[in-house]
C-alpha positions in Angstrom: -50.2 34.4 34.4 -49.3 31.2 36.3 -51.6 28.2 35.6 -51.2 27.4 39.3 -51.0 30.6 41.2 -50.9 29.2 44.8 -47.3 28.6 45.8 -48.2 25.7 48.1 -50.2 24.0 45.3 -47.2 24.4 43.0 -44.9 22.8 45.6 -47.3 19.9 46.0 -47.3 19.4 42.2 -43.5 19.9 41.8 -42.0 18.1 44.8 -44.1 15.0 45.2 -44.4 13.5 41.7 -42.1 10.7 42.9 -40.7 9.2 46.1 -44.1 9.6 47.9 -43.7 8.4 51.5 -44.4 4.7 52.2 -45.6 5.3 55.8 -48.8 5.0 57.8 -49.6 8.7 57.4 -47.8 9.8 54.2 -49.8 13.1 53.8 -48.6 14.1 57.2 -45.0 13.7 56.0 -45.9 16.0 53.1 -47.5 18.5 55.5 -44.3 18.6 57.7 -42.2 19.4 54.7 -44.5 22.1 53.5 -45.1 23.4 57.1 -48.9 23.2 56.8 -51.6 21.0 58.3 -52.2 17.5 57.1 -55.9 18.4 56.6 -54.7 21.3 54.3 -52.7 18.9 52.2 -55.6 16.5 51.8 -58.0 19.3 50.9 -55.6 20.7 48.3 -55.0 17.4 46.6 -58.7 16.5 46.6 -59.5 19.9 45.0 -56.8 19.5 42.4 -58.1 16.1 41.5 -61.6 17.5 41.2 -60.5 20.3 38.9 -58.4 17.9 36.7 -54.9 19.1 37.6 -54.0 15.7 38.9 -55.4 12.3 37.9 -54.4 10.5 41.2 -51.8 10.0 43.9 -50.5 6.6 43.0 -48.0 4.6 41.0 -46.6 4.0 37.6 -45.0 0.6 36.8 -41.8 -0.2 34.9 -42.9 -1.4 31.4 -43.2 -5.1 30.7 -42.3 -6.3 34.2 -45.5 -7.5 36.0 -47.6 -6.8 32.9 -47.3 -6.4 29.1 -47.9 -3.3 27.0 -47.4 -1.9 23.5 -47.8 1.3 21.6 -50.2 1.0 18.7 -51.7 3.1 16.0 -54.4 3.0 13.3 -55.1 5.2 10.3 -58.8 6.2 10.7 -60.6 8.1 8.0 -61.3 11.6 9.1 -65.1 11.0 9.2 -64.6 8.0 11.5 -62.0 9.4 14.0 -64.4 9.8 16.9 -66.1 6.4 16.2 -62.8 4.5 16.1 -61.5 6.4 19.1 -64.6 5.3 21.1 -64.0 1.6 20.0 -60.4 1.8 21.1 -61.3 3.5 24.4 -63.8 0.7 25.3 -60.9 -1.7 25.7 -60.2 -1.7 29.5 -56.5 -2.3 28.8 -56.1 0.9 26.7 -54.8 3.5 29.1 -53.7 6.3 26.8 -55.4 7.3 23.5 -54.5 10.3 21.4 -55.2 11.8 18.0 -52.0 12.9 16.2 -51.2 14.8 13.0 -50.4 12.0 10.7 -52.0 9.5 8.3 -51.6 7.1 11.3 -53.7 9.4 13.3 -55.0 7.5 16.4 -52.3 6.3 18.8 -52.9 4.3 22.0 -51.1 2.2 24.6 -52.6 -1.2 25.2 -51.8 -2.9 28.5 -52.7 -6.2 30.2 -51.5 -8.9 32.5 -49.6 -10.7 29.7 -48.8 -10.5 26.1 -51.7 -12.8 25.1 -54.2 -10.3 26.7 -52.6 -7.4 24.7 -52.7 -9.4 21.5 -56.4 -10.2 22.0 -57.2 -6.5 22.6 -55.4 -5.5 19.4 -57.2 -8.2 17.4 -60.6 -7.1 18.8 -59.8 -3.5 17.8 -58.9 -4.6 14.3 -62.1 -6.7 14.0 -64.4 -4.0 15.3 -62.9 -1.1 13.3 -61.9 -2.9 10.2 -58.6 -1.1 10.3 -55.0 -2.4 10.5 -53.3 -1.9 13.8 -49.6 -1.2 14.0 -48.1 -3.1 17.0 -45.0 -1.1 18.0 -43.4 -3.2 20.8 -40.9 -1.7 23.2 -37.3 -2.8 22.7 -35.5 -0.6 25.4 -36.4 2.5 27.4 -34.0 5.4 27.9 -36.4 7.6 29.9 -40.0 6.7 30.7 -40.2 8.6 34.0 -42.5 11.4 32.9 -42.5 14.5 35.1 -43.5 18.1 34.9 -42.2 21.1 36.9 -44.0 24.3 37.4 -41.2 26.1 39.1 -37.4 26.3 39.0 -36.6 27.2 35.4 -37.7 26.5 31.9 -38.8 23.2 30.5 -40.6 20.3 31.9 -37.8 18.7 33.9 -34.1 18.8 34.7 -31.9 15.8 33.9 -34.0 12.6 33.7 -33.9 10.5 36.8 -31.2 7.8 36.7 -32.8 4.5 35.5 -33.1 2.1 38.3 -32.4 -1.6 37.7 -35.6 -3.8 37.9 -35.5 -6.9 40.0 -38.6 -9.1 39.1 -37.4 -11.9 41.4 -39.1 -10.2 44.4 -42.6 -10.5 43.0 -45.1 -12.5 45.1 -48.5 -13.8 44.4 -50.6 -10.9 45.6 -48.3 -8.1 44.4 -50.1 -7.6 41.1 -53.3 -6.7 43.0 -51.3 -4.2 45.1 -49.7 -2.6 42.0 -53.1 -2.5 40.1 -54.7 -0.7 43.1 -51.8 1.8 43.3 -52.1 2.4 39.5 -55.7 3.4 40.1 -54.7 5.7 43.0 -54.7 5.9 46.7 -57.6 7.4 48.5 -56.8 10.9 49.6 -57.3 10.3 53.3 -55.0 10.4 56.4 -54.2 6.7 56.3 -54.5 5.7 52.6 -52.3 2.5 52.9 -54.5 1.3 55.7 -57.6 1.8 53.6 -55.9 -0.1 50.7 -54.8 -2.9 53.0 -58.4 -3.4 54.1 -59.6 -3.4 50.5 -57.0 -6.1 49.6 -57.5 -8.1 52.8 -53.9 -7.6 53.9 -52.4 -6.4 57.1 -51.3 -2.8 57.3 -47.6 -3.6 57.9 -47.6 -6.4 55.3 -48.9 -3.9 52.6 -46.3 -1.2 53.5 -43.6 -3.8 53.4 -44.6 -5.1 49.9 -45.0 -1.5 48.5 -41.5 -0.7 49.8 -40.0 -3.9 48.3 -41.7 -3.3 44.9 -40.5 0.3 44.9 -36.9 -0.6 45.9 -36.9 -3.3 43.2 -37.8 -0.7 40.5 -41.1 -2.5 39.6 -43.0 0.5 40.9 -41.1 3.1 38.8 -42.7 6.1 40.3 -45.0 6.7 43.3 -46.5 10.1 43.9 -48.7 12.8 42.5 -49.7 12.0 38.8 -50.4 15.3 37.1 -52.5 16.0 34.0 -50.0 17.9 32.0 -52.5 19.5 29.6 -54.4 21.0 32.5 -51.1 22.5 33.7 -50.2 24.2 30.5 -48.3 21.6 28.5 -50.6 21.6 25.5 -48.2 21.5 22.6 -47.1 17.9 22.7 -45.3 16.0 19.9 -44.1 12.5 19.3 -41.0 12.6 17.2 -39.8 9.4 15.6 -36.3 8.9 14.2 -35.2 6.5 11.5 -32.0 5.0 13.0 -30.6 1.5 13.0 -30.6 -0.4 16.3 -26.8 0.0 16.9 -26.9 3.7 16.4 -29.6 4.1 18.9 -27.3 2.8 21.7 -25.5 6.2 21.5 -28.3 8.4 20.3 -31.0 7.3 22.8 -29.3 8.4 26.1 -28.3 11.8 24.4 -31.8 12.4 23.2 -33.3 11.5 26.5 -31.2 14.1 28.3 -32.3 17.0 26.0 -34.4 19.8 27.5 -38.0 19.4 26.6 -37.7 15.7 25.8 -39.9 13.9 28.4 -39.9 10.3 27.1 -37.5 8.4 25.0 -37.3 4.7 24.0 -36.6 2.3 21.2 -39.5 0.3 19.6 -39.7 -2.4 17.0 -40.3 -1.1 13.4 -42.9 -2.6 11.0 -41.3 -3.5 7.7 -42.8 -1.6 4.7 -45.1 0.4 6.9 -43.3 2.2 9.8 -39.5 2.2 9.7 -38.9 4.3 12.9 -37.2 2.8 15.9 -36.3 5.7 18.1 -39.2 7.6 19.8 -39.2 10.8 21.8 -41.9 12.9 23.3 -41.7 16.6 23.6 -44.1 18.4 25.9 -44.2 22.1 25.6 -46.4 25.1 26.4 -46.5 26.3 22.7 -45.9 24.8 19.3 -43.0 27.1 18.8 -41.4 26.0 22.0 -41.8 22.4 21.0 -40.3 23.0 17.6 -37.4 24.8 19.2 -36.7 21.8 21.5 -36.9 19.5 18.4 -34.5 21.8 16.5 -32.0 21.6 19.4 -32.3 17.8 19.5 -31.7 17.5 15.8 -28.4 19.3 16.2 -27.0 16.4 18.3 -24.1 14.8 16.5 -25.9 11.4 16.8 -29.0 12.8 15.1 -27.5 15.2 12.6 -29.2 14.6 9.2 -31.3 11.7 10.5 -34.8 11.4 8.9 -37.5 12.0 11.4 -41.3 12.6 11.6 -43.1 14.9 14.0 -46.6 14.0 15.1 -48.3 16.7 17.2 -51.1 15.5 19.5 -54.4 17.2 18.8 -56.9 15.4 21.1 -56.7 13.2 24.2 -59.4 10.6 24.2 -58.3 8.5 27.2 -55.7 8.8 30.0 -55.7 6.4 33.0 -53.6 3.8 34.8 -52.4 0.6 33.1 -54.1 -2.7 33.4 -52.0 -5.1 35.5 -54.6 -7.8 36.4 -57.5 -9.0 34.3 -60.7 -7.3 35.4 -62.3 -10.5 36.7 -59.2 -11.3 38.7 -58.6 -7.9 40.2 -59.0 -7.6 43.9 -59.1 -3.9 43.8 
């Protein structure tokens, strides 16, 4: 049985996760491609947001360009997992928080307008929980463009999209407010950019121009329908970490990123004496067996043969939202 039985809904979810139109009536452009009415597109997306299949129609941002972020983890005692997860989730800059099968069992992404903001959030979490926080900073990404396909073959995706160079020189004063609003999501109305321009006190044409510039510069890494993968059937998700030296990751990272089932891949800074792993990969699958099969295939790569690795299956999602680009008191959105 298909999770999404309606073929038009499946096309909406499959075809518009990136390259969303930057035009006065973007949903009309989707309607033209699907050969349905604009009102039908709006109703379908609103319904899928309501039932949890999508989180928003909006943007993701290239990491550590207009903001700062890090992956972090704590080792919470079993009897404190929900308490500690609630403390972590109260930080507005925490945009993803998961329980995983490991001694280091609560993992989260902390974001903010700058590194000082992220550091302060991690310090507050340490103070409020009494637990050490691993701060696993990004070194280099190989694939961070997460996408999920419901049709057209097995797995979550085809080849990962080619990484676009990021040009931060184009950033202007008001761009962070634009990006923050897009991370929260466009209103699902006929003229969403017009509504956003009014909210940010910008002209319609000025807003469209800035969104196009930021997208072309790679700062907006993806603009489109942001799906909730668990609601669409990808419930067996594992973070696999590999113990490789920096130089070996140069060859292994791109090969791992291209493996079927591997949805994210990047290098992070290790923590001496506590967490030696540098190469990270996420596997999203519909079953644990499927995920382990994808891992087995990845481990056969010549660059990874015999490499020590650790598999951390996700068991619960505590928080999933857009990243924090501007400090709350400064946000115009």
